[in-house]
C-alpha positions as a printed Julia matrix, in Angstrom:
151×3 Matrix{Float64}:
 225.19    7.32  101.59
 228.83    6.88  103.23
 227.19    7.06  106.8
 224.58    4.25  105.94
 226.57    2.2   104.4
 228.96    2.24  107.51
 226.35    1.81  110.23
 224.24   -1.16  108.09
 227.98   -2.64  107.92
 227.93   -2.83  112.21
 224.59   -4.76  111.77
 225.63   -7.08  109.22
 228.72   -7.54  111.78
 226.8    -8.05  114.48
 224.61  -10.41  112.65
 227.65  -12.45  111.63
 228.96  -12.69  115.26
 225.76  -14.05  116.2
 224.39  -16.91  113.56
 225.62  -20.35  114.48
 224.35  -21.65  110.79
 227.88  -21.8   108.74
 226.25  -21.32  105.25
 223.99  -18.46  106.36
 227.38  -16.8   108.03
 228.96  -16.97  104.62
 226.33  -15.08  103.24
 226.18  -12.55  106.14
 229.82  -12.39  105.84
 229.68  -11.15  102.06
 227.12   -8.6   102.89
 229.39   -7.2   105.75
 232.29   -6.89  103.62
 230.47   -5.58  100.69
 228.68   -3.47  102.56
 231.88   -1.82  104.55
 233.14   -1.98  101.23
 230.63    0.3   100.22
 230.88    2.97  102.92
 234.56    3.61  102.01
 234.41    3.95   98.67
 231.39    6.87   99.43
 233.68    8.28  101.82
 236.32    8.29   99.07
 233.61    9.93   96.91
 232.86   12.68   99.94
 236.73   13.7   100.29
 237.21   13.81   96.51
 233.82   16.66   96.12
 235.38   18.11   98.96
 232.5    17.14  101.3
 232.66   16.21  104.95
 232.63   12.81  106.39
 230.53   12.1   107.99
 228.13   14.96  106.91
 226.33   17.03  109.19
 223.07   15.42  110.26
 221.36   18.52  109.45
 223.0    18.81  105.84
 222.36   15.05  105.11
 218.86   15.37  105.88
 218.32   18.68  103.39
 220.02   17.25  100.71
 218.91   13.21  101.15
 215.33   13.62  102.65
 213.63   11.96  105.62
 214.56    8.86  104.03
 217.76    8.96  104.91
 217.04   10.34  108.02
 214.73    7.24  108.77
 216.96    4.74  107.51
 219.9     5.49  109.52
 217.96    5.52  112.75
 215.82    2.47  111.46
 219.46    0.53  111.05
 221.16    1.51  114.23
 217.89   -0.26  116.13
 218.11   -2.85  114.32
 222.23   -3.38  115.62
 220.65   -2.55  118.97
 218.15   -4.84  118.92
 220.37   -7.72  117.15
 222.81   -7.48  120.22
 220.09   -7.51  122.58
 218.67  -10.78  121.53
 216.8    -9.9   118.25
 216.03  -13.09  115.93
 218.21  -13.88  113.04
 214.89  -13.85  110.88
 213.21  -10.62  112.06
 216.94   -8.85  111.71
 217.24  -10.37  108.33
 213.85   -8.98  106.91
 214.25   -5.85  108.7
 217.44   -5.24  106.87
 216.23   -6.45  103.82
 213.61   -3.47  103.94
 216.47   -1.11  104.52
 218.35   -2.45  101.48
 215.05   -1.88   99.01
 215.3     1.67  100.64
 219.24    2.01  100.02
 219.26    0.57   96.75
 216.06    3.06   95.4
 218.26    6.3    96.97
 221.38    4.83   94.78
 219.16    5.06   91.91
 217.59    8.64   92.9
 221.39    9.25   93.57
 222.05    8.82   89.9
 219.62   10.38   88.0
 219.11   13.78   90.16
 221.83   14.25   92.46
 224.85   13.31   90.51
 223.11   16.26   87.79
 224.27   19.24   90.35
 227.48   18.35   90.01
 229.2    20.72   87.46
 231.09   18.42   85.2
 230.03   14.76   83.7
 232.4    12.55   86.46
 232.57    8.88   85.09
 234.25    7.81   88.13
 231.38    8.72   90.71
 228.54    7.72   87.87
 230.31    4.12   87.45
 230.88    4.14   91.15
 227.13    4.58   92.15
 225.65    2.29   89.29
 228.09   -0.19   90.38
 226.83   -0.12   94.16
 223.16    0.13   92.93
 223.84   -3.15   91.2
 224.92   -4.07   94.42
 222.22   -3.2    96.45
 219.97   -5.2    94.37
 222.15   -8.0    95.0
 221.84   -7.86   98.25
 218.1    -8.29   98.43
 218.64  -11.4    96.3
 221.14  -12.72   99.51
 219.03  -11.61  102.07
 215.89  -13.41  100.7
 217.92  -16.59  100.35
 218.53  -16.13  103.69
 215.46  -15.7   104.72
 214.24  -18.57  102.97
 217.39  -20.5   104.13
 216.55  -20.02  108.04
 212.82  -20.71  107.21
 213.2   -24.17  106.27
């Protein structure tokens, strides 16, 4: 998840650079900073569990499934398309779909992957809950941006 958060933050960064509306840009900066924070926190979680960062793709695919690999490819393609002229509206719609998938994956992590850790880890559980809640907020902010640029 750390790598997916990092790649998503890069897409937000590209949107911030391309955005000319100051109000929308503020929302995008908030999303960028929050996503970058998630990437750094999840990287620290990997390190605390003795896992490599970034995780080898084969391992990530085995543990997280195809949705992870598809999401990673998709967010990378969005960043590329933003840099090549994709409209803000289309980019935000595309990222909204990724945020939904990321949010679902954090909930899945809370209910399944965390159970694989031998001892209860309240720190990691709390971090995952906080990030899952943030991901819900990201979806709301993206919908607000879409509403704002549609009018």
